[in-house]
C-alpha positions, 0 to 999 in steps of 0.5 A: 499499500502506497505510503506504508513503510512497515506493516505486520499481522498477528493472531493472539489466542487466549487459553491454557498453553504449555509453553515448554513444548513449543520450539522450532524443531517441534513445529518442523515435526508437526509440519507447521513450518519447513526445515529450511526455515530453521536457518532464518531465526533463533530461540530467545527462551524456551521455559515452563512459563515462556517461550519466545523464538523466530522461524523464518518470517514468523515470530512466536510468543507463548505464555501459559495463558496466551499464544501469539504468532506474528507474520513479519512479512507477506503473506500475512494470511499464513498465520491462519494456517499456522493456527490451524496446523497447531490447534486443529491438527497437532493440539486439538484439545487445547482450551482456547477462550478468545482470539484476536486478529491484529494488523498494524502499519506505520505510514508517512505523512508529508511533514510534522505540520501535516501530522499535527493537522491529522491529530487535530482532525481526529481530536480537536483541541477546542473542546479542551477550552483554555488548556487546549490552546496551550497545546499550540506552540511556535516551535514545532517540536513543542506542539502538543496534541494526540498521543493515542486514540482508539475507536471501538465497534461493539458487537460486530454483526459477524460474531456473537461476542467481540469487538473491533478496535482501531488505534492511531498514534504518532509513529515511533518508527518514522522520525521527525514527526512525519509518521503515523501508527495504525493498529486494527484489532479484531476480537472474538470471544465465546458468548454466554449462549455458546459452550465453545468456538472452533477458533482455528476454523474461525481464524481461517474464515476470518483472517482475510476479511479482517485484513481487508477491513483493516486495510480499507480503514487504513487506506481512508485514514491515509487519504485524510491525513495526506490531504490536509 
């Protein structure tokens, strides 16, 4: 996507996990990743309470109550296959209670002034009264304003329980005040009238639509920001 300088996707599962069993060799044996990918990565830690390692373009972080797989490069949809291979095939009885499909991007604007104008559009300073006026400054580096804004859609129609949240912040990865960070979180959880959810199957079904929705929102925000 034009003007996007960094992006990534991840799937986070909440449940009950055993971090000690997860490692690159185990993923190869389960045919989740290929042996060739072992050369591109490494292990940070494998412990009873936490496992962190990288295999190819995938980064894994496992705690006793959370499993996260990050796709560091395209195709991001691969994370859905990873979730299905692990939790529908290798470990089908793992208790999973919720799932998040996440997408992030850093995009560039033309100047610090345009970044500030975008922040003022999303979060005007006028409603803040006299204090709001103190956020202005003749020195660009001292101009105050938006640091983080989140918008949440409650009960989207494609799920019994969950939400969609979009967060916008100044980018810490694009220097000189010329970047914006965007994050889209698609959350799915078990409703009161549901005993369980096939989260691996749901991930396969929802990941592509989630990424499409995220990029649609992102594209609109880029258009707004760069048009100011």
